[in-house]
KEKE-3310 file (N, C-alpha, C; in steps of 0.2 Angstrom, whole numbers, plus 5000, padded with zeros to 4 digits):
npx = (5327:5311:5294:5280:5268:5256:5257:5253:5240:5234:5232:5225:5213:5210:5208:5198:5186:5177:5180:5193:5199:5197:5206:5218:5218:5220:5233:5238:5235:5230:5223:5213:5207:5199:5187:5169:5162:5167:5158:5148:5153:5151:5142:5149:5161:5166:5173:5181:5186:5199:5194:5183:5179:5168:5173:5169:5167:5167:5169:5170:5162:5156:5169:5172:5184:5197:5204:5222:5225:5222:5212:5198:5194:5180:5171:5158:5143:5136:5122:5116:5117:5127:5141:5156:5168:5182:5193:5203:5214:5221:5236:5243:5259:5265:5271:5285:5287:5293:5300:5298:5287:5276:5275:5271:5258:5250:5253:5246:5234:5230:5232:5221:5210:5209:5198:5182:5172:5163:5160:5159:5149:5148:5134:5126:5128:5124:5114:5120:5126:5137:5148:5165:5178:5184:5197:5209:5218:5233:5238:5251:5253:5267:5279:5289:5296:5299:5309:5322:5323:5311:5304:5313:5311:5298:5298:5304:5297:5288:5276:5263:5266:5262:5269:5267:5268:5268:5260:5253:5249:5240:5231:5227:5219:5210:5203:5199:5192:5181:5176:5171:5160:5151:5136:5135:5128)
npy = (5134:5135:5128:5140:5140:5148:5147:5132:5134:5144:5136:5125:5131:5136:5125:5119:5122:5118:5123:5127:5116:5110:5117:5114:5101:5102:5105:5092:5082:5067:5065:5076:5072:5062:5067:5066:5077:5093:5103:5104:5106:5109:5099:5090:5087:5084:5092:5090:5095:5090:5077:5066:5049:5033:5018:5002:4986:4969:4963:4971:4986:5001:5014:5030:5041:5054:5057:5057:5065:5081:5086:5078:5074:5069:5061:5063:5058:5068:5067:5054:5056:5051:5044:5040:5029:5034:5042:5057:5060:5074:5079:5091:5099:5102:5113:5111:5098:5083:5072:5058:5061:5066:5057:5047:5052:5047:5033:5030:5034:5025:5011:5015:5015:5003:4995:4992:5006:5024:5039:5054:5065:5083:5094:5098:5088:5076:5067:5059:5044:5037:5026:5019:5019:5012:5014:5023:5040:5048:5064:5077:5091:5103:5116:5131:5133:5120:5107:5100:5087:5081:5083:5075:5063:5060:5060:5050:5038:5037:5046:5057:5075:5092:5109:5122:5140:5151:5163:5174:5168:5160:5170:5175:5165:5162:5173:5174:5163:5164:5177:5170:5163:5171:5179:5190:5207)
npz = (4979:4986:4985:4989:5000:4995:4982:4981:4987:4977:4966:4970:4972:4961:4951:4958:4950:4936:4923:4925:4928:4916:4908:4914:4909:4896:4894:4895:4884:4881:4892:4890:4880:4886:4891:4891:4883:4876:4872:4881:4895:4909:4912:4909:4915:4932:4946:4961:4976:4987:4989:4995:4999:5001:5007:5003:5010:5011:5023:5033:5040:5031:5026:5028:5019:5018:5004:4998:4988:4979:4971:4963:4947:4938:4926:4917:4908:4897:4892:4899:4910:4919:4928:4919:4915:4918:4929:4935:4944:4954:4960:4968:4970:4985:4997:5006:5003:4997:4985:4989:4996:4989:4979:4989:4991:4980:4979:4991:4988:4977:4985:4993:4985:4978:4984:4984:4982:4983:4978:4987:4983:4978:4981:4971:4961:4966:4963:4954:4950:4958:4958:4960:4949:4932:4929:4936:4934:4937:4938:4940:4947:4946:4950:4945:4955:4961:4966:4956:4957:4961:4948:4941:4947:4944:4930:4928:4938:4927:4928:4923:4923:4925:4922:4932:4928:4935:4946:4941:4929:4934:4940:4928:4920:4928:4929:4916:4914:4922:4917:4905:4909:4914:4908:4893:4895)
capx = (5320:5306:5287:5276:5260:5252:5256:5247:5233:5230:5230:5220:5207:5209:5206:5190:5183:5178:5183:5200:5201:5198:5211:5223:5219:5222:5240:5240:5231:5229:5218:5209:5202:5194:5180:5164:5159:5168:5153:5144:5158:5147:5139:5154:5166:5165:5178:5179:5192:5201:5189:5180:5176:5166:5175:5165:5173:5162:5170:5168:5157:5159:5174:5174:5190:5198:5208:5226:5226:5221:5206:5195:5191:5176:5170:5150:5141:5130:5116:5113:5119:5131:5148:5159:5174:5190:5194:5209:5217:5227:5242:5248:5265:5265:5276:5290:5285:5299:5297:5294:5280:5272:5273:5268:5252:5249:5253:5242:5227:5230:5229:5214:5205:5209:5193:5176:5172:5159:5162:5154:5147:5145:5127:5125:5129:5124:5110:5124:5128:5146:5153:5171:5181:5187:5204:5211:5225:5235:5242:5255:5255:5272:5279:5296:5300:5298:5315:5322:5324:5304:5304:5315:5308:5290:5300:5307:5292:5283:5270:5262:5265:5262:5273:5262:5273:5268:5254:5251:5246:5233:5225:5224:5217:5204:5200:5196:5186:5175:5172:5167:5154:5144:5131:5134:5122)
capy = (5138:5131:5131:5143:5138:5152:5144:5128:5136:5146:5131:5121:5134:5136:5119:5116:5125:5113:5125:5128:5109:5107:5121:5108:5094:5104:5104:5085:5079:5061:5066:5079:5068:5058:5071:5066:5083:5098:5107:5104:5105:5109:5092:5082:5086:5087:5092:5088:5098:5087:5073:5059:5042:5028:5011:4997:4980:4964:4959:4977:4992:5005:5019:5036:5045:5059:5055:5061:5069:5088:5088:5073:5075:5064:5062:5061:5059:5074:5063:5049:5059:5045:5045:5036:5025:5037:5047:5059:5063:5079:5080:5098:5100:5106:5118:5108:5090:5080:5067:5053:5064:5068:5051:5042:5052:5044:5027:5029:5034:5019:5007:5016:5014:4996:4993:4997:5012:5027:5047:5058:5070:5088:5093:5099:5080:5070:5062:5054:5037:5039:5020:5020:5020:5006:5016:5030:5042:5054:5071:5080:5099:5106:5123:5132:5133:5114:5105:5096:5080:5079:5082:5069:5057:5059:5057:5041:5035:5038:5049:5064:5081:5099:5114:5128:5143:5157:5166:5178:5164:5158:5173:5176:5158:5163:5179:5171:5157:5167:5180:5167:5160:5177:5180:5197:5211)
capz = (4981:4988:4983:4994:5002:4991:4975:4981:4988:4972:4962:4972:4971:4954:4948:4961:4944:4931:4917:4925:4927:4908:4906:4916:4905:4890:4894:4894:4879:4882:4898:4888:4876:4890:4892:4884:4878:4878:4871:4888:4901:4915:4913:4907:4921:4939:4950:4969:4979:4993:4989:5000:4997:5005:5005:5006:5011:5012:5029:5039:5039:5026:5029:5024:5020:5013:5000:4999:4982:4980:4966:4959:4941:4937:4919:4916:4901:4899:4890:4901:4918:4923:4928:4916:4919:4919:4935:4934:4952:4954:4965:4966:4974:4992:5001:5009:5001:4994:4980:4990:5001:4983:4977:4993:4992:4974:4980:4997:4986:4973:4989:4995:4978:4977:4986:4980:4984:4980:4978:4991:4977:4978:4982:4964:4957:4972:4960:4949:4952:4960:4960:4959:4941:4929:4929:4939:4931:4941:4936:4946:4944:4949:4949:4943:4960:4963:4965:4950:4960:4960:4941:4937:4950:4942:4925:4931:4937:4920:4930:4919:4927:4921:4925:4933:4929:4939:4949:4936:4925:4937:4940:4921:4919:4932:4925:4908:4915:4926:4913:4901:4912:4915:4902:4892:4897)
cpx = (5315:5298:5285:5270:5255:5251:5251:5240:5228:5229:5225:5214:5204:5206:5201:5185:5183:5180:5190:5204:5203:5204:5218:5225:5221:5230:5243:5235:5227:5222:5213:5203:5198:5186:5176:5162:5162:5163:5149:5147:5154:5144:5144:5160:5164:5171:5175:5186:5194:5195:5188:5176:5173:5168:5170:5170:5166:5162:5169:5163:5160:5163:5173:5181:5191:5203:5216:5230:5222:5213:5205:5194:5187:5174:5163:5148:5135:5123:5113:5115:5121:5137:5151:5166:5180:5189:5202:5210:5222:5231:5246:5253:5264:5272:5280:5289:5291:5295:5294:5288:5275:5269:5270:5262:5247:5247:5248:5234:5226:5229:5222:5208:5206:5204:5187:5174:5167:5161:5156:5155:5146:5138:5123:5124:5127:5119:5113:5126:5135:5150:5160:5173:5183:5196:5203:5219:5226:5237:5246:5256:5262:5275:5288:5299:5301:5306:5315:5323:5317:5302:5307:5313:5300:5292:5302:5302:5286:5276:5270:5262:5264:5266:5269:5268:5272:5261:5250:5245:5239:5228:5223:5220:5209:5200:5196:5190:5180:5171:5169:5161:5149:5143:5132:5126:5119)
cpy = (5133:5133:5136:5141:5141:5148:5136:5130:5140:5142:5125:5125:5136:5130:5115:5118:5120:5118:5126:5121:5107:5111:5117:5104:5096:5103:5097:5081:5074:5061:5071:5077:5062:5061:5071:5071:5089:5104:5108:5103:5105:5103:5087:5081:5088:5086:5091:5090:5094:5082:5067:5055:5039:5022:5007:4991:4973:4962:4965:4982:4997:5011:5024:5039:5049:5056:5059:5065:5075:5088:5081:5075:5070:5066:5060:5063:5063:5072:5059:5051:5054:5045:5040:5033:5029:5041:5050:5062:5067:5080:5086:5098:5104:5109:5112:5101:5089:5075:5062:5054:5063:5061:5046:5045:5049:5036:5025:5028:5027:5013:5009:5013:5008:4993:4995:5002:5017:5035:5050:5065:5077:5090:5092:5093:5076:5066:5058:5049:5037:5032:5022:5018:5013:5008:5021:5032:5047:5059:5075:5087:5102:5112:5125:5131:5125:5111:5100:5090:5078:5078:5076:5062:5055:5056:5050:5037:5034:5041:5056:5071:5087:5104:5120:5135:5149:5158:5170:5174:5161:5163:5175:5171:5160:5169:5177:5166:5160:5173:5176:5164:5165:5180:5188:5201:5215)
cpz = (4981:4986:4988:4994:4997:4984:4975:4982:4981:4966:4964:4971:4965:4950:4952:4955:4939:4925:4919:4925:4919:4905:4908:4911:4898:4889:4894:4889:4880:4889:4895:4884:4879:4891:4887:4881:4881:4876:4877:4893:4908:4917:4911:4912:4929:4943:4958:4973:4987:4995:4994:4996:5003:5004:5008:5004:5013:5021:5035:5035:5035:5029:5025:5025:5015:5009:4998:4992:4982:4975:4962:4953:4937:4931:4920:4909:4902:4898:4895:4910:4923:4922:4924:4920:4921:4924:4935:4942:4951:4959:4964:4972:4980:4994:5006:5009:4996:4989:4984:4994:4994:4980:4981:4993:4987:4976:4986:4993:4981:4978:4991:4990:4974:4978:4982:4985:4979:4983:4983:4986:4980:4978:4974:4960:4961:4967:4954:4953:4953:4961:4957:4950:4939:4930:4933:4936:4936:4936:4940:4943:4950:4947:4946:4950:4964:4962:4960:4951:4958:4953:4938:4940:4945:4934:4925:4933:4933:4923:4927:4924:4922:4925:4926:4934:4934:4942:4945:4932:4927:4937:4932:4918:4922:4929:4918:4909:4918:4922:4906:4904:4913:4908:4900:4893:4893)
residu = (MET:THR:VAL:GLN:LYS:SER:HIS:TYR:GLU:ALA:SER:LEU:ALA:GLU:TYR:SER:ASN:HIS:LEU:ALA:ALA:ILE:ALA:LEU:LEU:LYS:GLN:TYR:ARG:PRO:TYR:LEU:GLU:MET:ILE:PRO:SER:LEU:ARG:ARG:PRO:ASP:GLU:SER:VAL:ILE:THR:ILE:PRO:LEU:PRO:ILE:VAL:ARG:LEU:ARG:ASN:ALA:THR:THR:ALA:PRO:GLN:THR:ILE:CYS:LEU:PRO:CYS:ASP:VAL:ALA:ILE:LEU:MET:CYS:ASP:PRO:GLU:TRP:LYS:ILE:LYS:THR:GLY:ALA:GLU:ILE:LEU:VAL:PHE:ILE:HIS:ARG:ALA:HIS:GLU:ASP:PHE:SER:ASP:LEU:LEU:GLY:ARG:TRP:ARG:GLN:THR:GLN:VAL:TRP:LEU:ASP:ASN:ASP:TYR:GLU:TRP:LEU:MET:PRO:LEU:ARG:HIS:SER:HIS:ILE:LEU:SER:GLU:GLY:ALA:ASN:THR:ILE:TYR:PRO:LEU:PHE:VAL:VAL:PHE:SER:ASP:THR:LEU:GLU:ARG:ILE:GLN:ARG:GLY:LEU:ILE:GLY:ALA:GLU:LEU:PRO:PHE:ILE:MET:GLN:THR:SER:ASP:SER:LEU:LEU:GLU:GLU:ASN:LEU:THR:ASN:ILE:PHE:SER:SER:GLU:VAL:PRO:PRO:VAL)
# end
């Protein structure tokens, strides 16, 4: 069985929301602990779907590129309104993508971010200093339909991954997230 494009699209749409990104990180505790404040999630976590960075090089003009990851999760100090050093890059398994393709997207991201760079921030967060990180961390999202060799490859490469079980889980999480953001009337 292969992953459906709808699985990828639903996950990308869900993890574009900062509360859903936090729910994702709850499934991998070492990354959840990087969040500066869970009491102020809207000021502590910035999600950037299909992120863009501006690479700076001393010898050439700055170059703007779209990273091959799916979502960037940036941590922000809610008091000082500055981005902290840790950046989590989410790679969602895409339809018809094999292990080398998925791993290749992470490796290409590592190559790009080995330069000086700055994030092109969403408008709401454009005032935040967006210089590159001290450390980037990958997180892979796979599905029950993902080939077993991809999961074995991620384990062998010692890369963290989360198993997304079903569309109903996505819909349930999304409903819970948006119902918690709406103040009671």
